[in-house]
C-alpha positions as CSV (number, residue, x, y, z in Angstrom):
1,M,-31.9,-16.6,3.2
2,K,-34.3,-17.2,0.3
3,K,-34.6,-14.4,-2.3
4,K,-37.7,-13.6,-4.2
5,I,-37.7,-13.2,-8.0
6,T,-38.5,-9.5,-7.5
7,D,-35.2,-9.1,-5.8
8,L,-33.5,-9.8,-9.1
9,L,-35.2,-6.8,-10.7
10,D,-33.2,-4.4,-8.5
11,T,-29.9,-5.7,-9.9
12,L,-30.8,-5.5,-13.6
13,P,-29.7,-2.7,-15.9
14,I,-32.4,-0.3,-17.1
15,E,-32.3,-1.6,-20.8
16,I,-33.2,-5.1,-19.6
17,L,-36.0,-3.8,-17.4
18,D,-37.5,-1.9,-20.3
19,E,-37.5,-5.1,-22.4
20,I,-39.2,-7.0,-19.6
21,E,-42.0,-4.4,-19.4
22,S,-42.7,-5.0,-23.1
23,Y,-43.9,-8.6,-22.3
24,H,-47.7,-8.7,-22.3
25,I,-49.6,-11.2,-20.0
26,P,-53.3,-11.8,-20.8
27,K,-55.8,-11.5,-18.0
28,R,-57.0,-15.1,-18.3
29,M,-53.4,-16.2,-17.4
30,K,-53.1,-14.2,-14.1
31,R,-52.6,-17.4,-12.1
32,K,-49.5,-18.2,-14.2
33,S,-48.3,-14.6,-14.4
34,K,-45.5,-14.9,-11.8
35,I,-44.1,-17.9,-13.7
36,L,-44.3,-16.1,-17.0
37,I,-42.5,-13.1,-15.6
38,A,-39.8,-15.3,-14.2
39,V,-39.4,-17.0,-17.6
40,A,-39.4,-13.6,-19.3
41,I,-36.6,-12.4,-17.1
42,V,-34.5,-15.5,-17.8
43,V,-35.1,-15.1,-21.6
44,V,-34.2,-11.5,-21.6
45,L,-31.1,-12.2,-19.5
46,L,-29.9,-14.9,-21.8
47,A,-30.6,-12.8,-24.9
48,G,-29.1,-9.6,-23.6
49,C,-26.3,-10.7,-21.3
50,S,-23.6,-10.0,-23.9
51,A,-24.8,-6.4,-24.4
52,Y,-24.8,-6.0,-20.6
53,V,-21.2,-7.4,-20.4
54,I,-20.0,-5.1,-23.2
55,S,-21.2,-2.0,-21.3
56,E,-19.2,-3.1,-18.3
57,M,-16.0,-3.8,-20.3
58,P,-13.0,-1.4,-20.6
59,Y,-13.6,1.2,-23.2
60,R,-11.1,-0.3,-25.8
61,F,-13.0,-3.6,-25.6
62,Q,-16.3,-1.9,-26.1
63,K,-15.0,-0.3,-29.3
64,Y,-13.6,-3.7,-30.4
65,F,-16.9,-5.5,-30.0
66,Q,-19.2,-2.6,-31.2
67,N,-20.2,-4.5,-34.4
68,S,-20.1,-8.0,-33.0
69,S,-23.0,-10.4,-32.3
70,N,-23.7,-11.5,-28.7
71,E,-22.6,-15.1,-29.7
72,L,-19.2,-13.9,-30.9
73,V,-18.7,-11.8,-27.7
74,N,-19.5,-14.8,-25.5
75,K,-16.9,-16.9,-27.4
76,L,-14.1,-14.4,-27.0
77,Y,-14.5,-12.4,-23.8
78,I,-13.2,-13.6,-20.5
79,D,-14.5,-11.6,-17.5
80,T,-12.0,-11.7,-14.6
81,T,-10.9,-9.7,-11.5
82,E,-7.7,-11.3,-10.5
83,Y,-5.2,-9.0,-8.6
84,V,-2.2,-8.9,-6.3
85,E,-1.2,-6.2,-3.7
86,Y,2.3,-4.8,-3.5
87,E,3.6,-2.3,-1.0
88,N,2.4,0.8,-2.9
89,Y,0.3,-0.5,-5.8
90,R,-2.4,-3.0,-6.8
91,L,-1.9,-4.9,-10.0
92,A,-5.1,-6.3,-11.6
93,V,-6.3,-7.9,-14.8
94,E,-9.8,-6.5,-15.7
95,G,-10.6,-8.1,-19.0
96,I,-9.3,-10.6,-21.5
97,I,-10.3,-11.3,-25.2
98,S,-8.9,-14.6,-26.4
99,D,-8.9,-16.9,-29.4
100,K,-6.5,-19.7,-30.4
101,N,-3.6,-17.4,-31.5
102,S,-4.2,-14.0,-30.1
103,K,-5.0,-12.3,-26.8
104,K,-6.0,-8.8,-25.7
105,L,-5.5,-7.9,-22.1
106,V,-6.4,-5.0,-19.9
107,L,-4.2,-4.7,-16.8
108,T,-4.5,-1.9,-14.3
109,V,-2.1,-0.4,-11.7
110,T,-3.7,1.5,-8.8
111,A,-1.8,3.5,-6.2
112,T,-2.7,2.4,-2.7
113,S,-0.3,4.4,-0.6
114,E,0.1,8.2,-0.1
115,S,3.7,8.1,-1.4
116,A,2.6,6.3,-4.6
117,K,-0.2,8.8,-5.2
118,E,2.3,11.7,-5.3
119,N,3.0,12.4,-9.0
120,F,1.3,9.1,-9.9
121,T,1.0,10.0,-13.6
122,D,4.7,10.1,-14.1
123,T,5.9,7.5,-11.6
124,C,3.4,4.7,-12.1
125,P,5.3,1.5,-13.0
126,S,4.3,-0.5,-16.0
127,P,3.2,-4.2,-15.7
128,I,5.7,-6.7,-17.0
129,I,4.3,-9.7,-18.8
130,I,6.5,-12.7,-18.1
131,T,4.6,-15.2,-20.3
132,G,6.0,-16.1,-23.8
133,G,4.5,-14.4,-26.8
134,S,5.0,-11.5,-29.2
135,N,3.9,-8.2,-27.7
136,S,2.9,-6.4,-30.9
137,S,1.3,-3.5,-29.1
138,V,1.3,-2.0,-25.7
139,E,-0.7,1.2,-24.9
140,S,-1.6,2.9,-21.6
141,S,-4.0,5.6,-20.5
142,M,-5.3,7.1,-17.2
143,S,-8.5,5.6,-15.8
144,T,-11.5,7.9,-16.2
145,D,-13.0,6.9,-12.8
146,N,-9.9,7.0,-10.6
147,K,-7.1,9.5,-10.9
148,Y,-4.8,7.1,-9.1
149,K,-5.4,4.2,-11.5
150,K,-3.8,3.6,-14.9
151,E,-4.9,1.1,-17.6
152,F,-2.6,-0.9,-19.8
153,Y,-3.7,-2.5,-23.1
154,Y,-1.8,-5.4,-24.6
155,D,-2.1,-7.2,-27.9
156,I,-0.2,-10.4,-27.7
157,K,0.4,-13.1,-30.3
158,T,0.6,-16.3,-28.3
159,T,-0.9,-19.8,-28.1
160,N,-0.2,-20.0,-24.3
161,T,-3.2,-20.7,-22.0
162,E,-1.7,-19.1,-18.9
163,C,-0.3,-15.6,-18.4
164,S,1.7,-14.0,-15.6
165,A,2.6,-10.4,-14.8
166,I,4.5,-8.5,-12.1
167,L,5.3,-4.9,-11.0
168,Y,8.9,-4.2,-10.5
169,E,9.6,-0.5,-10.0
170,G,12.2,0.9,-12.4
171,Y,11.7,-1.8,-15.1
172,N,9.2,-2.0,-17.9
173,N,9.9,-5.3,-19.7
174,I,11.2,-8.8,-19.1
175,F,14.4,-8.3,-21.1
176,D,15.5,-5.4,-18.8
177,L,15.1,-7.7,-15.9
178,Y,17.2,-10.4,-17.5
179,T,20.0,-8.1,-18.6
180,Q,20.2,-5.8,-15.6
181,D,19.0,-7.5,-12.4
182,F,18.2,-11.2,-12.7
183,T,21.0,-12.5,-15.0
184,D,22.8,-14.7,-12.5
185,E,19.7,-16.1,-10.9
186,I,18.1,-17.0,-14.2
187,N,21.3,-18.6,-15.6
188,V,21.6,-20.8,-12.5
189,I,18.0,-22.0,-12.7
190,M,18.3,-22.6,-16.5
191,E,21.3,-24.8,-16.0
192,E,19.3,-26.9,-13.5
193,L,16.2,-27.1,-15.8
194,E,18.3,-28.2,-18.8
195,K,19.6,-31.2,-16.8
196,K,16.2,-32.4,-15.7
197,E,13.7,-31.5,-18.4
198,K,13.5,-31.6,-22.2
199,Y,12.2,-28.2,-23.2
200,S,13.1,-25.7,-25.9
201,Y,15.4,-22.8,-25.0
202,S,12.5,-20.3,-25.0
203,E,10.5,-22.5,-22.7
204,I,13.4,-23.0,-20.3
205,F,14.1,-19.2,-20.3
206,E,10.5,-18.5,-19.5
207,M,10.3,-21.0,-16.7
208,A,13.6,-19.9,-15.2
209,T,12.7,-16.2,-15.4
210,K,9.3,-16.8,-13.7
211,Q,11.0,-18.9,-11.0
212,A,13.7,-16.2,-10.4
213,I,11.2,-13.4,-10.2
214,E,9.0,-15.4,-7.9
215,E,11.9,-15.9,-5.5
216,K,13.1,-12.3,-5.7
217,V,9.8,-10.3,-6.1
218,G,7.6,-12.7,-4.2
219,K,4.2,-11.7,-5.8
220,I,3.1,-12.7,-9.3
221,L,-0.3,-12.1,-10.9
222,S,-1.2,-15.4,-12.7
223,F,-4.4,-15.9,-14.7
224,S,-5.8,-18.0,-17.5
225,I,-5.9,-16.7,-21.1
226,A,-7.2,-20.0,-22.6
227,S,-9.6,-19.5,-25.4
228,K,-13.2,-20.8,-25.1
229,D,-13.0,-22.5,-28.5
230,D,-10.2,-23.1,-31.0
231,D,-12.1,-22.5,-34.3
232,E,-9.9,-21.8,-37.3
233,I,-9.9,-22.0,-41.1
234,S,-6.7,-23.3,-42.6
235,L,-6.3,-22.5,-46.3
236,E,-3.7,-24.2,-48.4
237,L,-2.6,-22.0,-51.2
238,S,-1.1,-22.5,-54.7
239,D,0.5,-20.1,-57.2
240,H,1.2,-17.3,-54.7
241,N,4.9,-16.9,-55.3
242,T,6.8,-13.6,-56.0
243,A,9.7,-12.6,-58.1
244,D,11.6,-11.9,-54.9
245,S,11.8,-15.6,-53.9
246,L,9.0,-15.3,-51.4
247,V,6.5,-18.1,-51.3
248,I,3.1,-17.9,-49.5
249,S,1.9,-21.4,-48.8
250,K,-0.9,-21.2,-46.2
251,I,-3.1,-18.7,-44.4
252,I,-4.8,-19.6,-41.1
253,F,-7.8,-17.5,-40.0
254,T,-9.0,-17.2,-36.4
255,K,-11.6,-14.8,-35.1
256,M,-9.1,-12.1,-34.1
257,G,-6.5,-12.3,-36.9
258,L,-4.8,-14.3,-39.6
259,S,-1.4,-15.9,-40.0
260,I,0.4,-16.0,-43.3
261,Y,2.9,-18.9,-43.6
262,G,5.6,-19.2,-46.3
263,N,9.3,-19.1,-47.1
264,G,11.4,-16.1,-47.7
265,L,14.9,-17.5,-48.1
266,K,16.7,-15.4,-50.6
267,K,19.9,-16.4,-52.5
268,E,22.4,-13.6,-53.3
269,E,25.4,-14.0,-55.6
270,F,28.3,-11.7,-55.1
271,D,31.1,-10.6,-57.5
272,T,33.6,-12.4,-55.4
273,G,31.9,-15.7,-56.3
274,E,30.4,-16.1,-52.8
275,T,26.8,-17.1,-52.3
276,E,24.8,-15.8,-49.3
277,Y,21.3,-16.7,-48.1
278,G,19.2,-14.3,-46.2
279,I,15.6,-14.2,-45.0
280,N,13.5,-12.0,-47.4
281,L,10.7,-10.6,-45.3
282,I,10.0,-7.5,-47.3
283,D,6.5,-6.1,-47.0
284,I,4.7,-8.4,-49.4
285,E,1.2,-9.5,-48.7
286,P,-1.6,-11.1,-50.7
287,S,-5.0,-9.4,-51.1
288,V,-7.5,-11.3,-48.9
289,I,-11.3,-10.9,-49.1
290,I,-13.8,-13.1,-47.2
291,I,-17.4,-13.7,-48.6
292,L,-20.1,-14.4,-46.0
293,D,-23.2,-16.5,-46.3
294,D,-25.4,-13.4,-46.7
295,G,-23.6,-12.4,-49.8
296,S,-21.6,-9.6,-48.3
297,D,-17.8,-9.4,-48.3
298,I,-15.1,-8.1,-46.0
299,L,-11.7,-6.9,-47.1
300,L,-9.0,-8.2,-44.7
301,L,-5.8,-7.3,-46.6
302,R,-5.5,-4.9,-49.6
303,G,-2.4,-6.7,-50.9
304,T,0.9,-5.7,-52.4
305,M,1.4,-8.4,-55.0
306,G,-0.3,-6.8,-58.0
307,Y,-3.9,-7.7,-57.0
308,E,-4.5,-4.7,-54.8
309,A,-8.1,-4.4,-53.6
310,E,-9.9,-1.2,-53.0
311,G,-11.3,-0.2,-49.6
312,I,-10.3,0.0,-46.0
313,P,-9.1,-3.4,-44.7
314,L,-10.2,-4.9,-41.4
315,S,-6.5,-5.6,-40.6
316,G,-4.9,-3.1,-38.4
317,T,-1.3,-2.0,-38.1
318,K,-0.6,-4.5,-35.2
319,R,1.6,-7.2,-36.6
320,S,4.3,-9.7,-35.6
321,V,6.7,-11.9,-37.6
322,E,8.4,-15.1,-36.5
323,A,11.1,-16.6,-38.8
324,S,13.6,-19.4,-38.8
325,S,17.1,-19.4,-40.2
326,A,15.8,-21.6,-43.1
327,G,13.6,-18.7,-44.2
328,D,10.2,-20.1,-43.0
329,F,8.0,-17.4,-41.6
330,N,4.7,-16.8,-39.9
331,H,3.4,-13.3,-40.4
332,Y,0.5,-12.6,-37.9
333,I,-1.9,-9.7,-38.5
334,H,-4.5,-8.6,-35.9
335,F,-8.0,-7.6,-37.0
336,S,-9.4,-4.2,-35.9
337,E,-12.6,-6.1,-34.9
338,P,-13.4,-9.9,-34.7
339,I,-15.0,-12.0,-37.4
340,D,-17.3,-14.9,-37.1
341,L,-15.7,-17.8,-39.0
342,E,-19.0,-19.7,-39.1
343,H,-20.4,-17.3,-41.7
344,I,-17.5,-17.5,-44.1
345,V,-18.4,-19.4,-47.3
346,K,-15.6,-18.3,-49.7
347,I,-12.2,-16.7,-49.4
348,K,-10.5,-14.8,-52.3
349,V,-6.7,-14.6,-52.2
350,N,-5.1,-12.6,-55.0
351,N,-8.3,-13.0,-57.1
352,I,-8.3,-16.8,-56.7
353,E,-11.5,-17.9,-55.0
354,Y,-11.5,-20.8,-52.5
355,I,-14.8,-22.4,-51.3
356,I,-14.9,-23.2,-47.6
357,M,-16.3,-26.6,-46.9
358,K,-18.3,-26.9,-43.7
């Protein structure tokens, strides 16, 4: 059935309708007025779609994007409504924010049976993420619109493009599953995968765990967390060493955070004549300030290396560290709100200024 352009008006939010009413059509153009109104609607929708999406996002995401441009929101936000039904609960993903290295997820658990609704606040199971990555933060809160629905917020440091989650009552994370209930199944599958495929141990463990869970639990919520663009700024550094044998060699900036790369291998001499090497990952960070094309600057890290900057940094407390036995490390730091890399013209690290070439 064909729909008239006026039918669209009934579906638009009030703020967009108000903006459409501000368009003035001269009397001499009455014959073209219907076309102009249609064009006006399209223009307003294109210009205001991000604001409309933000108002529909989970509350935590609304706060995260509160100072962001429409263009930046469109680059990072993924609107999705994937879900699976279990005997007593529904597990759903209701929003994703994604760049190359970091993901923010909102998963919800809703009680669907009378037994699950009894004492739901205390008995609601937590979703288990079974996709590789560093979970630097997991928070939960009851939904404001449904007393039998709970929201779970995840900050994950990962470059993966696919994510999977399950509900398994009595367990809250993948390591509990491995050590308590799936050990034998996972080990058998890992042995088979090691014979056939050439993957790293972590990749084989993840694949085996997912396969074992799929065979035993039956239902897995799988969804894409691929970023819409892979923009980054890679900054090679010099003269950022410390007296504690910690070397910072590179910082990579993405829209949602930054990664500090370096080496923290520390040599220790003992009275016995023995020498021991350990990874030195004490809390040492450079001060980092970005300068934008409008002349303003944003403090990302205050620093702890003698070049401390004043102010409240955009970096939050959500962090993760990956390190090798050789001392190489990657220290990832989430931003409390996203930044638009396209507007960065200079980056100052420990008072050394780097010009960003476009």
